[in-house]
PQR file of N, CA, C, O and H, with PARSE charges and radii, in Angstrom:
ATOM      1  N   MET A   1      92.338  85.151  94.509 -0.4000 1.5000
ATOM      2  CA  MET A   1      91.642  86.415  94.771 -0.0000 2.0000
ATOM      3  C   MET A   1      91.305  87.071  93.440  0.5500 1.7000
ATOM      4  O   MET A   1      92.134  87.098  92.531 -0.5500 1.4000
ATOM      5  N   ASN A   2      90.119  87.588  93.326 -0.4000 1.5000
ATOM      6  CA  ASN A   2      89.736  88.322  92.129 -0.0000 2.0000
ATOM      7  C   ASN A   2      90.419  89.671  92.121  0.5500 1.7000
ATOM      8  O   ASN A   2      90.462  90.358  93.142 -0.5500 1.4000
ATOM      9  H   ASN A   2      89.445  87.566  94.065  0.4000 1.0000
ATOM     10  N   ASN A   3      90.945  90.047  90.990 -0.4000 1.5000
ATOM     11  CA  ASN A   3      91.611  91.341  90.860 -0.0000 2.0000
ATOM     12  C   ASN A   3      90.567  92.392  90.500  0.5500 1.7000
ATOM     13  O   ASN A   3      90.027  92.345  89.394 -0.5500 1.4000
ATOM     14  H   ASN A   3      90.910  89.488  90.161  0.4000 1.0000
ATOM     15  N   PRO A   4      90.258  93.342  91.390 -0.5600 1.5000
ATOM     16  CA  PRO A   4      89.232  94.344  91.100  0.2800 2.0000
ATOM     17  C   PRO A   4      89.624  95.258  89.942  0.5500 1.7000
ATOM     18  O   PRO A   4      88.768  95.931  89.367 -0.5500 1.4000
ATOM     19  N   LEU A   5      90.912  95.288  89.596 -0.4000 1.5000
ATOM     20  CA  LEU A   5      91.342  96.134  88.484 -0.0000 2.0000
ATOM     21  C   LEU A   5      90.949  95.543  87.142  0.5500 1.7000
ATOM     22  O   LEU A   5      90.960  96.240  86.127 -0.5500 1.4000
ATOM     23  H   LEU A   5      91.607  94.741  90.063  0.4000 1.0000
ATOM     24  N   LEU A   6      90.599  94.257  87.128 -0.4000 1.5000
ATOM     25  CA  LEU A   6      90.229  93.594  85.885 -0.0000 2.0000
ATOM     26  C   LEU A   6      88.724  93.434  85.743  0.5500 1.7000
ATOM     27  O   LEU A   6      88.259  92.685  84.883 -0.5500 1.4000
ATOM     28  H   LEU A   6      90.590  93.690  87.952  0.4000 1.0000
ATOM     29  N   THR A   7      87.973  94.117  86.562 -0.4000 1.5000
ATOM     30  CA  THR A   7      86.521  94.019  86.525 -0.0000 2.0000
ATOM     31  C   THR A   7      85.921  95.416  86.388  0.5500 1.7000
ATOM     32  O   THR A   7      86.639  96.410  86.282 -0.5500 1.4000
ATOM     33  H   THR A   7      88.351  94.725  87.260  0.4000 1.0000
ATOM     34  N   GLU A   8      84.636  95.464  86.392 -0.4000 1.5000
ATOM     35  CA  GLU A   8      83.932  96.745  86.332 -0.0000 2.0000
ATOM     36  C   GLU A   8      83.556  97.215  87.735  0.5500 1.7000
ATOM     37  O   GLU A   8      82.567  97.930  87.901 -0.5500 1.4000
ATOM     38  H   GLU A   8      84.054  94.656  86.479  0.4000 1.0000
ATOM     39  N   SER A   9      84.324  96.827  88.733 -0.4000 1.5000
ATOM     40  CA  SER A   9      83.945  97.131  90.113 -0.0000 2.0000
ATOM     41  C   SER A   9      84.587  98.408  90.645  0.5500 1.7000
ATOM     42  O   SER A   9      84.647  98.609  91.858 -0.5500 1.4000
ATOM     43  H   SER A   9      85.127  96.246  88.598  0.4000 1.0000
ATOM     44  N   ILE A  10      85.066  99.267  89.759 -0.4000 1.5000
ATOM     45  CA  ILE A  10      85.645 100.541  90.179 -0.0000 2.0000
ATOM     46  C   ILE A  10      84.931 101.665  89.438  0.5500 1.7000
ATOM     47  O   ILE A  10      84.961 101.724  88.209 -0.5500 1.4000
ATOM     48  H   ILE A  10      85.018  99.104  88.773  0.4000 1.0000
ATOM     49  N   GLY A  11      84.296 102.547  90.185 -0.4000 1.5000
ATOM     50  CA  GLY A  11      83.678 103.744  89.607 -0.0000 2.0000
ATOM     51  C   GLY A  11      84.612 104.922  89.830  0.5500 1.7000
ATOM     52  O   GLY A  11      85.128 105.112  90.931 -0.5500 1.4000
ATOM     53  H   GLY A  11      84.272 102.498  91.183  0.4000 1.0000
ATOM     54  N   VAL A  12      84.828 105.712  88.789 -0.4000 1.5000
ATOM     55  CA  VAL A  12      85.714 106.877  88.889 -0.0000 2.0000
ATOM     56  C   VAL A  12      84.892 108.127  88.621  0.5500 1.7000
ATOM     57  O   VAL A  12      84.179 108.217  87.621 -0.5500 1.4000
ATOM     58  H   VAL A  12      84.408 105.558  87.895  0.4000 1.0000
ATOM     59  N   TYR A  13      85.001 109.086  89.527 -0.4000 1.5000
ATOM     60  CA  TYR A  13      84.242 110.327  89.428 -0.0000 2.0000
ATOM     61  C   TYR A  13      85.180 111.510  89.629  0.5500 1.7000
ATOM     62  O   TYR A  13      86.184 111.406  90.334 -0.5500 1.4000
ATOM     63  H   TYR A  13      85.580 109.013  90.340  0.4000 1.0000
ATOM     64  N   PHE A  14      84.851 112.615  89.015 -0.4000 1.5000
ATOM     65  CA  PHE A  14      85.621 113.846  89.164 -0.0000 2.0000
ATOM     66  C   PHE A  14      84.766 114.844  89.929  0.5500 1.7000
ATOM     67  O   PHE A  14      83.594 115.052  89.615 -0.5500 1.4000
ATOM     68  H   PHE A  14      84.036 112.699  88.442  0.4000 1.0000
ATOM     69  N   LEU A  15      85.371 115.455  90.937 -0.4000 1.5000
ATOM     70  CA  LEU A  15      84.642 116.368  91.803 -0.0000 2.0000
ATOM     71  C   LEU A  15      85.522 117.573  92.100  0.5500 1.7000
ATOM     72  O   LEU A  15      86.728 117.429  92.304 -0.5500 1.4000
ATOM     73  H   LEU A  15      86.323 115.287  91.192  0.4000 1.0000
ATOM     74  N   ASP A  16      84.931 118.748  92.124 -0.4000 1.5000
ATOM     75  CA  ASP A  16      85.623 119.983  92.461 -0.0000 2.0000
ATOM     76  C   ASP A  16      85.868 119.985  93.966  0.5500 1.7000
ATOM     77  O   ASP A  16      84.942 120.198  94.750 -0.5500 1.4000
ATOM     78  H   ASP A  16      83.952 118.865  91.958  0.4000 1.0000
ATOM     79  N   MET A  17      87.130 119.745  94.374 -0.4000 1.5000
ATOM     80  CA  MET A  17      87.467 119.650  95.795 -0.0000 2.0000
ATOM     81  C   MET A  17      88.574 120.641  96.127  0.5500 1.7000
ATOM     82  O   MET A  17      89.184 121.233  95.237 -0.5500 1.4000
ATOM     83  H   MET A  17      87.882 119.572  93.738  0.4000 1.0000
ATOM     84  N   ASP A  18      88.819 120.808  97.405 -0.4000 1.5000
ATOM     85  CA  ASP A  18      89.947 121.607  97.857 -0.0000 2.0000
ATOM     86  C   ASP A  18      91.219 121.033  97.244  0.5500 1.7000
ATOM     87  O   ASP A  18      91.368 119.814  97.163 -0.5500 1.4000
ATOM     88  H   ASP A  18      88.323 120.327  98.128  0.4000 1.0000
ATOM     89  N   THR A  19      92.126 121.883  96.818 -0.4000 1.5000
ATOM     90  CA  THR A  19      93.328 121.413  96.132 -0.0000 2.0000
ATOM     91  C   THR A  19      94.275 120.628  97.038  0.5500 1.7000
ATOM     92  O   THR A  19      95.200 119.985  96.542 -0.5500 1.4000
ATOM     93  H   THR A  19      92.005 122.874  96.884  0.4000 1.0000
ATOM     94  N   ALA A  20      94.066 120.666  98.339 -0.4000 1.5000
ATOM     95  CA  ALA A  20      94.877 119.859  99.251 -0.0000 2.0000
ATOM     96  C   ALA A  20      94.534 118.374  99.130  0.5500 1.7000
ATOM     97  O   ALA A  20      95.309 117.521  99.562 -0.5500 1.4000
ATOM     98  H   ALA A  20      93.315 121.189  98.742  0.4000 1.0000
ATOM     99  N   VAL A  21      93.377 118.065  98.544 -0.4000 1.5000
ATOM    100  CA  VAL A  21      92.932 116.678  98.370 -0.0000 2.0000
ATOM    101  C   VAL A  21      93.036 116.335  96.895  0.5500 1.7000
ATOM    102  O   VAL A  21      92.384 116.962  96.059 -0.5500 1.4000
ATOM    103  H   VAL A  21      92.748 118.758  98.194  0.4000 1.0000
ATOM    104  N   GLU A  22      93.852 115.343  96.574 -0.4000 1.5000
ATOM    105  CA  GLU A  22      94.000 114.957  95.172 -0.0000 2.0000
ATOM    106  C   GLU A  22      93.007 113.875  94.784  0.5500 1.7000
ATOM    107  O   GLU A  22      92.438 113.908  93.693 -0.5500 1.4000
ATOM    108  H   GLU A  22      94.382 114.834  97.253  0.4000 1.0000
ATOM    109  N   GLU A  23      92.796 112.901  95.693 -0.4000 1.5000
ATOM    110  CA  GLU A  23      91.857 111.829  95.399 -0.0000 2.0000
ATOM    111  C   GLU A  23      91.384 111.193  96.679  0.5500 1.7000
ATOM    112  O   GLU A  23      92.009 111.329  97.731 -0.5500 1.4000
ATOM    113  H   GLU A  23      93.258 112.874  96.579  0.4000 1.0000
ATOM    114  N   GLU A  24      90.262 110.490  96.577 -0.4000 1.5000
ATOM    115  CA  GLU A  24      89.730 109.697  97.678 -0.0000 2.0000
ATOM    116  C   GLU A  24      89.344 108.340  97.105  0.5500 1.7000
ATOM    117  O   GLU A  24      88.911 108.233  95.957 -0.5500 1.4000
ATOM    118  H   GLU A  24      89.754 110.379  95.723  0.4000 1.0000
ATOM    119  N   VAL A  25      89.508 107.313  97.921 -0.4000 1.5000
ATOM    120  CA  VAL A  25      89.089 105.972  97.521 -0.0000 2.0000
ATOM    121  C   VAL A  25      88.156 105.449  98.602  0.5500 1.7000
ATOM    122  O   VAL A  25      88.449 105.544  99.793 -0.5500 1.4000
ATOM    123  H   VAL A  25      89.859 107.400  98.853  0.4000 1.0000
ATOM    124  N   HIS A  26      87.036 104.902  98.173 -0.4000 1.5000
ATOM    125  CA  HIS A  26      86.066 104.364  99.127 -0.0000 2.0000
ATOM    126  C   HIS A  26      85.730 102.924  98.748  0.5500 1.7000
ATOM    127  O   HIS A  26      85.285 102.673  97.628 -0.5500 1.4000
ATOM    128  H   HIS A  26      86.797 104.825  97.205  0.4000 1.0000
ATOM    129  N   PRO A  27      85.936 101.975  99.662 -0.5600 1.5000
ATOM    130  CA  PRO A  27      85.442 100.620  99.412  0.2800 2.0000
ATOM    131  C   PRO A  27      83.934 100.601  99.674  0.5500 1.7000
ATOM    132  O   PRO A  27      83.470 101.156 100.670 -0.5500 1.4000
ATOM    133  N   ASN A  28      83.194  99.982  98.809 -0.4000 1.5000
ATOM    134  CA  ASN A  28      81.738  99.927  98.932 -0.0000 2.0000
ATOM    135  C   ASN A  28      81.305  98.581  99.515  0.5500 1.7000
ATOM    136  O   ASN A  28      82.047  97.601  99.450 -0.5500 1.4000
ATOM    137  H   ASN A  28      83.571  99.531  98.000  0.4000 1.0000
ATOM    138  N   GLU A  29      80.125  98.544 100.072 -0.4000 1.5000
ATOM    139  CA  GLU A  29      79.612  97.341 100.728 -0.0000 2.0000
ATOM    140  C   GLU A  29      79.545  96.135  99.798  0.5500 1.7000
ATOM    141  O   GLU A  29      79.666  94.999 100.255 -0.5500 1.4000
ATOM    142  H   GLU A  29      79.523  99.340 100.125  0.4000 1.0000
ATOM    143  N   ASP A  30      79.355  96.365  98.503 -0.4000 1.5000
ATOM    144  CA  ASP A  30      79.213  95.261  97.554 -0.0000 2.0000
ATOM    145  C   ASP A  30      80.558  94.759  97.016  0.5500 1.7000
ATOM    146  O   ASP A  30      80.589  93.932  96.105 -0.5500 1.4000
ATOM    147  H   ASP A  30      79.256  97.289  98.132  0.4000 1.0000
ATOM    148  N   GLY A  31      81.666  95.254  97.573 -0.4000 1.5000
ATOM    149  CA  GLY A  31      82.989  94.824  97.128 -0.0000 2.0000
ATOM    150  C   GLY A  31      83.582  95.685  96.026  0.5500 1.7000
ATOM    151  O   GLY A  31      84.727  95.481  95.623 -0.5500 1.4000
ATOM    152  H   GLY A  31      81.641  95.927  98.313  0.4000 1.0000
ATOM    153  N   SER A  32      82.817  96.638  95.543 -0.4000 1.5000
ATOM    154  CA  SER A  32      83.327  97.551  94.521 -0.0000 2.0000
ATOM    155  C   SER A  32      84.038  98.722  95.199  0.5500 1.7000
ATOM    156  O   SER A  32      84.056  98.828  96.425 -0.5500 1.4000
ATOM    157  H   SER A  32      81.886  96.803  95.871  0.4000 1.0000
ATOM    158  N   PHE A  33      84.618  99.592  94.385 -0.4000 1.5000
ATOM    159  CA  PHE A  33      85.331 100.750  94.897 -0.0000 2.0000
ATOM    160  C   PHE A  33      84.891 102.000  94.166  0.5500 1.7000
ATOM    161  O   PHE A  33      84.516 101.947  92.995 -0.5500 1.4000
ATOM    162  H   PHE A  33      84.603  99.506  93.388  0.4000 1.0000
ATOM    163  N   THR A  34      84.936 103.119  94.857 -0.4000 1.5000
ATOM    164  CA  THR A  34      84.679 104.420  94.257 -0.0000 2.0000
ATOM    165  C   THR A  34      85.942 105.254  94.403  0.5500 1.7000
ATOM    166  O   THR A  34      86.464 105.428  95.504 -0.5500 1.4000
ATOM    167  H   THR A  34      85.241 103.162  95.808  0.4000 1.0000
ATOM    168  N   ILE A  35      86.426 105.769  93.274 -0.4000 1.5000
ATOM    169  CA  ILE A  35      87.571 106.675  93.273 -0.0000 2.0000
ATOM    170  C   ILE A  35      87.049 108.049  92.889  0.5500 1.7000
ATOM    171  O   ILE A  35      86.376 108.206  91.870 -0.5500 1.4000
ATOM    172  H   ILE A  35      86.002 105.627  92.379  0.4000 1.0000
ATOM    173  N   ILE A  36      87.361 109.040  93.708 -0.4000 1.5000
ATOM    174  CA  ILE A  36      86.978 110.420  93.412 -0.0000 2.0000
ATOM    175  C   ILE A  36      88.272 111.194  93.167  0.5500 1.7000
ATOM    176  O   ILE A  36      89.154 111.246  94.024 -0.5500 1.4000
ATOM    177  H   ILE A  36      87.907 108.913  94.536  0.4000 1.0000
ATOM    178  N   ILE A  37      88.366 111.794  91.977 -0.4000 1.5000
ATOM    179  CA  ILE A  37      89.547 112.560  91.573 -0.0000 2.0000
ATOM    180  C   ILE A  37      89.185 114.044  91.608  0.5500 1.7000
ATOM    181  O   ILE A  37      88.099 114.441  91.187 -0.5500 1.4000
ATOM    182  H   ILE A  37      87.649 111.752  91.281  0.4000 1.0000
ATOM    183  N   ASN A  38      90.106 114.851  92.114 -0.4000 1.5000
ATOM    184  CA  ASN A  38      89.890 116.294  92.173 -0.0000 2.0000
ATOM    185  C   ASN A  38      89.923 116.879  90.761  0.5500 1.7000
ATOM    186  O   ASN A  38      90.940 116.789  90.073 -0.5500 1.4000
ATOM    187  H   ASN A  38      90.988 114.528  92.457  0.4000 1.0000
ATOM    188  N   SER A  39      88.827 117.470  90.337 -0.4000 1.5000
ATOM    189  CA  SER A  39      88.729 118.026  88.986 -0.0000 2.0000
ATOM    190  C   SER A  39      89.550 119.298  88.805  0.5500 1.7000
ATOM    191  O   SER A  39      89.746 119.751  87.678 -0.5500 1.4000
ATOM    192  H   SER A  39      88.001 117.543  90.895  0.4000 1.0000
ATOM    193  N   ARG A  40      90.027 119.872  89.890 -0.4000 1.5000
ATOM    194  CA  ARG A  40      90.852 121.085  89.799 -0.0000 2.0000
ATOM    195  C   ARG A  40      92.298 120.792  89.419  0.5500 1.7000
ATOM    196  O   ARG A  40      93.047 121.710  89.084 -0.5500 1.4000
ATOM    197  H   ARG A  40      89.868 119.503  90.806  0.4000 1.0000
ATOM    198  N   LEU A  41      92.697 119.529  89.467 -0.4000 1.5000
ATOM    199  CA  LEU A  41      94.069 119.164  89.150 -0.0000 2.0000
ATOM    200  C   LEU A  41      94.300 119.157  87.647  0.5500 1.7000
ATOM    201  O   LEU A  41      93.355 119.038  86.866 -0.5500 1.4000
ATOM    202  H   LEU A  41      92.088 118.784  89.739  0.4000 1.0000
ATOM    203  N   SER A  42      95.559 119.284  87.247 -0.4000 1.5000
ATOM    204  CA  SER A  42      95.906 119.146  85.832 -0.0000 2.0000
ATOM    205  C   SER A  42      95.665 117.695  85.415  0.5500 1.7000
ATOM    206  O   SER A  42      95.548 116.812  86.264 -0.5500 1.4000
ATOM    207  H   SER A  42      96.326 119.380  87.881  0.4000 1.0000
ATOM    208  N   CYS A  43      95.594 117.461  84.135 -0.4000 1.5000
ATOM    209  CA  CYS A  43      95.392 116.088  83.640 -0.0000 2.0000
ATOM    210  C   CYS A  43      96.496 115.157  84.138  0.5500 1.7000
ATOM    211  O   CYS A  43      96.232 114.011  84.505 -0.5500 1.4000
ATOM    212  H   CYS A  43      95.689 118.178  83.445  0.4000 1.0000
ATOM    213  N   GLU A  44      97.717 115.650  84.149 -0.4000 1.5000
ATOM    214  CA  GLU A  44      98.842 114.838  84.616 -0.0000 2.0000
ATOM    215  C   GLU A  44      98.677 114.473  86.087  0.5500 1.7000
ATOM    216  O   GLU A  44      98.874 113.316  86.460 -0.5500 1.4000
ATOM    217  H   GLU A  44      97.932 116.580  83.851  0.4000 1.0000
ATOM    218  N   ARG A  45      98.319 115.438  86.922 -0.4000 1.5000
ATOM    219  CA  ARG A  45      98.121 115.174  88.351 -0.0000 2.0000
ATOM    220  C   ARG A  45      96.915 114.265  88.579  0.5500 1.7000
ATOM    221  O   ARG A  45      96.928 113.439  89.491 -0.5500 1.4000
ATOM    222  H   ARG A  45      98.159 116.378  86.618  0.4000 1.0000
ATOM    223  N   GLN A  46      95.875 114.411  87.757 -0.4000 1.5000
ATOM    224  CA  GLN A  46      94.710 113.527  87.877 -0.0000 2.0000
ATOM    225  C   GLN A  46      95.107 112.085  87.611  0.5500 1.7000
ATOM    226  O   GLN A  46      94.671 111.179  88.321 -0.5500 1.4000
ATOM    227  H   GLN A  46      95.865 115.082  87.016  0.4000 1.0000
ATOM    228  N   MET A  47      95.936 111.862  86.588 -0.4000 1.5000
ATOM    229  CA  MET A  47      96.369 110.504  86.274 -0.0000 2.0000
ATOM    230  C   MET A  47      97.229 109.929  87.403  0.5500 1.7000
ATOM    231  O   MET A  47      97.091 108.759  87.757 -0.5500 1.4000
ATOM    232  H   MET A  47      96.291 112.597  86.011  0.4000 1.0000
ATOM    233  N   LEU A  48      98.115 110.758  87.966 -0.4000 1.5000
ATOM    234  CA  LEU A  48      98.930 110.301  89.090 -0.0000 2.0000
ATOM    235  C   LEU A  48      98.057 109.979  90.306  0.5500 1.7000
ATOM    236  O   LEU A  48      98.306 109.003  91.014 -0.5500 1.4000
ATOM    237  H   LEU A  48      98.227 111.709  87.678  0.4000 1.0000
ATOM    238  N   ALA A  49      97.050 110.792  90.539 -0.4000 1.5000
ATOM    239  CA  ALA A  49      96.125 110.550  91.651 -0.0000 2.0000
ATOM    240  C   ALA A  49      95.351 109.247  91.429  0.5500 1.7000
ATOM    241  O   ALA A  49      95.141 108.481  92.369 -0.5500 1.4000
ATOM    242  H   ALA A  49      96.847 111.585  89.964  0.4000 1.0000
ATOM    243  N   TYR A  50      94.934 109.001  90.198 -0.4000 1.5000
ATOM    244  CA  TYR A  50      94.225 107.767  89.850 -0.0000 2.0000
ATOM    245  C   TYR A  50      95.122 106.552  90.097  0.5500 1.7000
ATOM    246  O   TYR A  50      94.681 105.561  90.679 -0.5500 1.4000
ATOM    247  H   TYR A  50      95.105 109.624  89.435  0.4000 1.0000
ATOM    248  N   GLN A  51      96.370 106.628  89.659 -0.4000 1.5000
ATOM    249  CA  GLN A  51      97.310 105.529  89.860 -0.0000 2.0000
ATOM    250  C   GLN A  51      97.567 105.300  91.353  0.5500 1.7000
ATOM    251  O   GLN A  51      97.691 104.160  91.800 -0.5500 1.4000
ATOM    252  H   GLN A  51      96.729 107.433  89.186  0.4000 1.0000
ATOM    253  N   HIS A  52      97.643 106.376  92.108 -0.4000 1.5000
ATOM    254  CA  HIS A  52      97.821 106.285  93.558 -0.0000 2.0000
ATOM    255  C   HIS A  52      96.630 105.547  94.189  0.5500 1.7000
ATOM    256  O   HIS A  52      96.805 104.679  95.045 -0.5500 1.4000
ATOM    257  H   HIS A  52      97.541 107.302  91.745  0.4000 1.0000
ATOM    258  N   ALA A  53      95.438 105.906  93.756 -0.4000 1.5000
ATOM    259  CA  ALA A  53      94.230 105.256  94.277 -0.0000 2.0000
ATOM    260  C   ALA A  53      94.215 103.774  93.925  0.5500 1.7000
ATOM    261  O   ALA A  53      93.841 102.944  94.754 -0.5500 1.4000
ATOM    262  H   ALA A  53      95.296 106.611  93.061  0.4000 1.0000
ATOM    263  N   LEU A  54      94.618 103.435  92.707 -0.4000 1.5000
ATOM    264  CA  LEU A  54      94.661 102.026  92.303 -0.0000 2.0000
ATOM    265  C   LEU A  54      95.642 101.225  93.164  0.5500 1.7000
ATOM    266  O   LEU A  54      95.382 100.066  93.487 -0.5500 1.4000
ATOM    267  H   LEU A  54      94.922 104.109  92.033  0.4000 1.0000
ATOM    268  N   ARG A  55      96.760 101.839  93.532 -0.4000 1.5000
ATOM    269  CA  ARG A  55      97.721 101.144  94.391 -0.0000 2.0000
ATOM    270  C   ARG A  55      97.103 100.832  95.758  0.5500 1.7000
ATOM    271  O   ARG A  55      97.369  99.775  96.331 -0.5500 1.4000
ATOM    272  H   ARG A  55      96.971 102.781  93.269  0.4000 1.0000
ATOM    273  N   HIS A  56      96.282 101.747  96.281 -0.4000 1.5000
ATOM    274  CA  HIS A  56      95.593 101.471  97.544 -0.0000 2.0000
ATOM    275  C   HIS A  56      94.668 100.265  97.393  0.5500 1.7000
ATOM    276  O   HIS A  56      94.592  99.419  98.285 -0.5500 1.4000
ATOM    277  H   HIS A  56      96.066 102.605  95.815  0.4000 1.0000
ATOM    278  N   ILE A  57      93.976 100.190  96.280 -0.4000 1.5000
ATOM    279  CA  ILE A  57      93.075  99.057  96.036 -0.0000 2.0000
ATOM    280  C   ILE A  57      93.885  97.774  95.900  0.5500 1.7000
ATOM    281  O   ILE A  57      93.543  96.763  96.512 -0.5500 1.4000
ATOM    282  H   ILE A  57      94.037 100.876  95.555  0.4000 1.0000
ATOM    283  N   MET A  58      94.945  97.801  95.113 -0.4000 1.5000
ATOM    284  CA  MET A  58      95.769  96.611  94.890 -0.0000 2.0000
ATOM    285  C   MET A  58      96.423  96.120  96.182  0.5500 1.7000
ATOM    286  O   MET A  58      96.586  94.915  96.377 -0.5500 1.4000
ATOM    287  H   MET A  58      95.223  98.623  94.615  0.4000 1.0000
ATOM    288  N   ASN A  59      96.797  97.050  97.066 -0.4000 1.5000
ATOM    289  CA  ASN A  59      97.454  96.691  98.328 -0.0000 2.0000
ATOM    290  C   ASN A  59      96.468  96.370  99.445  0.5500 1.7000
ATOM    291  O   ASN A  59      96.872  96.032 100.558 -0.5500 1.4000
ATOM    292  H   ASN A  59      96.665  98.028  96.909  0.4000 1.0000
ATOM    293  N   ASP A  60      95.179  96.475  99.149 -0.4000 1.5000
ATOM    294  CA  ASP A  60      94.124  96.208 100.139 -0.0000 2.0000
ATOM    295  C   ASP A  60      94.375  97.001 101.425  0.5500 1.7000
ATOM    296  O   ASP A  60      94.395  96.446 102.523 -0.5500 1.4000
ATOM    297  H   ASP A  60      94.851  96.749  98.245  0.4000 1.0000
ATOM    298  N   ASP A  61      94.563  98.300 101.260 -0.4000 1.5000
ATOM    299  CA  ASP A  61      94.928  99.184 102.368 -0.0000 2.0000
ATOM    300  C   ASP A  61      93.770  99.546 103.292  0.5500 1.7000
ATOM    301  O   ASP A  61      93.993 100.214 104.302 -0.5500 1.4000
ATOM    302  H   ASP A  61      94.547  98.751 100.368  0.4000 1.0000
ATOM    303  N   PHE A  62      92.575  99.142 102.993 -0.4000 1.5000
ATOM    304  CA  PHE A  62      91.409  99.651 103.715 -0.0000 2.0000
ATOM    305  C   PHE A  62      91.200  99.005 105.074  0.5500 1.7000
ATOM    306  O   PHE A  62      90.487  99.558 105.912 -0.5500 1.4000
ATOM    307  H   PHE A  62      92.394  98.600 102.172  0.4000 1.0000
ATOM    308  N   GLY A  63      91.790  97.873 105.307 -0.4000 1.5000
ATOM    309  CA  GLY A  63      91.667  97.233 106.598 -0.0000 2.0000
ATOM    310  C   GLY A  63      92.834  97.540 107.527  0.5500 1.7000
ATOM    311  O   GLY A  63      92.863  97.085 108.670 -0.5500 1.4000
ATOM    312  H   GLY A  63      92.369  97.423 104.627  0.4000 1.0000
ATOM    313  N   LYS A  64      93.776  98.297 107.041 -0.4000 1.5000
ATOM    314  CA  LYS A  64      94.963  98.605 107.839 -0.0000 2.0000
ATOM    315  C   LYS A  64      94.649  99.706 108.840  0.5500 1.7000
ATOM    316  O   LYS A  64      93.808 100.569 108.591 -0.5500 1.4000
ATOM    317  H   LYS A  64      93.752  98.667 106.113  0.4000 1.0000
ATOM    318  N   GLU A  65      95.338  99.662 109.976 -0.4000 1.5000
ATOM    319  CA  GLU A  65      95.026 100.562 111.077 -0.0000 2.0000
ATOM    320  C   GLU A  65      95.378 102.027 110.825  0.5500 1.7000
ATOM    321  O   GLU A  65      94.555 102.912 111.060 -0.5500 1.4000
ATOM    322  H   GLU A  65      96.021  98.961 110.178  0.4000 1.0000
ATOM    323  N   SER A  66      96.582 102.282 110.355 -0.4000 1.5000
ATOM    324  CA  SER A  66      97.057 103.660 110.288 -0.0000 2.0000
ATOM    325  C   SER A  66      97.168 104.151 108.848  0.5500 1.7000
ATOM    326  O   SER A  66      97.987 103.657 108.074 -0.5500 1.4000
ATOM    327  H   SER A  66      97.250 101.563 110.165  0.4000 1.0000
ATOM    328  N   ALA A  67      96.342 105.118 108.503 -0.4000 1.5000
ATOM    329  CA  ALA A  67      96.417 105.721 107.156 -0.0000 2.0000
ATOM    330  C   ALA A  67      97.765 106.394 106.943  0.5500 1.7000
ATOM    331  O   ALA A  67      98.301 106.382 105.835 -0.5500 1.4000
ATOM    332  H   ALA A  67      95.676 105.520 109.131  0.4000 1.0000
ATOM    333  N   ASP A  68      98.306 106.974 107.989 -0.4000 1.5000
ATOM    334  CA  ASP A  68      99.612 107.626 107.867 -0.0000 2.0000
ATOM    335  C   ASP A  68     100.690 106.615 107.506  0.5500 1.7000
ATOM    336  O   ASP A  68     101.538 106.900 106.661 -0.5500 1.4000
ATOM    337  H   ASP A  68      97.870 106.983 108.890  0.4000 1.0000
ATOM    338  N   ASP A  69     100.676 105.441 108.127 -0.4000 1.5000
ATOM    339  CA  ASP A  69     101.655 104.405 107.808 -0.0000 2.0000
ATOM    340  C   ASP A  69     101.479 103.908 106.373  0.5500 1.7000
ATOM    341  O   ASP A  69     102.464 103.642 105.684 -0.5500 1.4000
ATOM    342  H   ASP A  69      99.987 105.210 108.814  0.4000 1.0000
ATOM    343  N   VAL A  70     100.241 103.784 105.927 -0.4000 1.5000
ATOM    344  CA  VAL A  70      99.973 103.354 104.563 -0.0000 2.0000
ATOM    345  C   VAL A  70     100.563 104.343 103.574  0.5500 1.7000
ATOM    346  O   VAL A  70     101.213 103.944 102.608 -0.5500 1.4000
ATOM    347  H   VAL A  70      99.441 104.001 106.487  0.4000 1.0000
ATOM    348  N   GLU A  71     100.343 105.621 103.806 -0.4000 1.5000
ATOM    349  CA  GLU A  71     100.857 106.650 102.902 -0.0000 2.0000
ATOM    350  C   GLU A  71     102.381 106.686 102.898  0.5500 1.7000
ATOM    351  O   GLU A  71     102.988 106.881 101.845 -0.5500 1.4000
ATOM    352  H   GLU A  71      99.815 105.945 104.591  0.4000 1.0000
ATOM    353  N   LYS A  72     103.001 106.503 104.043 -0.4000 1.5000
ATOM    354  CA  LYS A  72     104.458 106.489 104.119 -0.0000 2.0000
ATOM    355  C   LYS A  72     105.038 105.335 103.319  0.5500 1.7000
ATOM    356  O   LYS A  72     106.107 105.463 102.723 -0.5500 1.4000
ATOM    357  H   LYS A  72     102.508 106.344 104.899  0.4000 1.0000
ATOM    358  N   ALA A  73     104.336 104.211 103.304 -0.4000 1.5000
ATOM    359  CA  ALA A  73     104.811 103.028 102.592 -0.0000 2.0000
ATOM    360  C   ALA A  73     104.668 103.154 101.079  0.5500 1.7000
ATOM    361  O   ALA A  73     105.279 102.390 100.332 -0.5500 1.4000
ATOM    362  H   ALA A  73     103.467 104.107 103.788  0.4000 1.0000
ATOM    363  N   MET A  74     103.870 104.105 100.628 -0.4000 1.5000
ATOM    364  CA  MET A  74     103.648 104.267  99.192 -0.0000 2.0000
ATOM    365  C   MET A  74     104.756 105.123  98.666  0.5500 1.7000
ATOM    366  O   MET A  74     104.799 105.410  97.470 -0.5500 1.4000
ATOM    367  H   MET A  74     103.373 104.726 101.235  0.4000 1.0000
TER
END
C-alpha cells in the first residue's frame, strides 16, 4: 500500500471555524486528502489537530461505519 504521508497527496488548509471543531479530514475522489485546521487554535493545538488528522488517514478510518467508535479508539 502506498503511504499517503510520504507523498504530496495531502493538502492542509487553515480556516476560521467554530472553536468546537479543531480539524476536519476529507478523502478526495483522486485518492488525496484535505485537512482543514481551525485557525483560531493556538499553534500547539493546531499541531495536535494535524497529528490527529494524520492518524485518521494512517488508520484508513473513512470507510468505517461509526465516527464515534473511531474517535473512542484514538
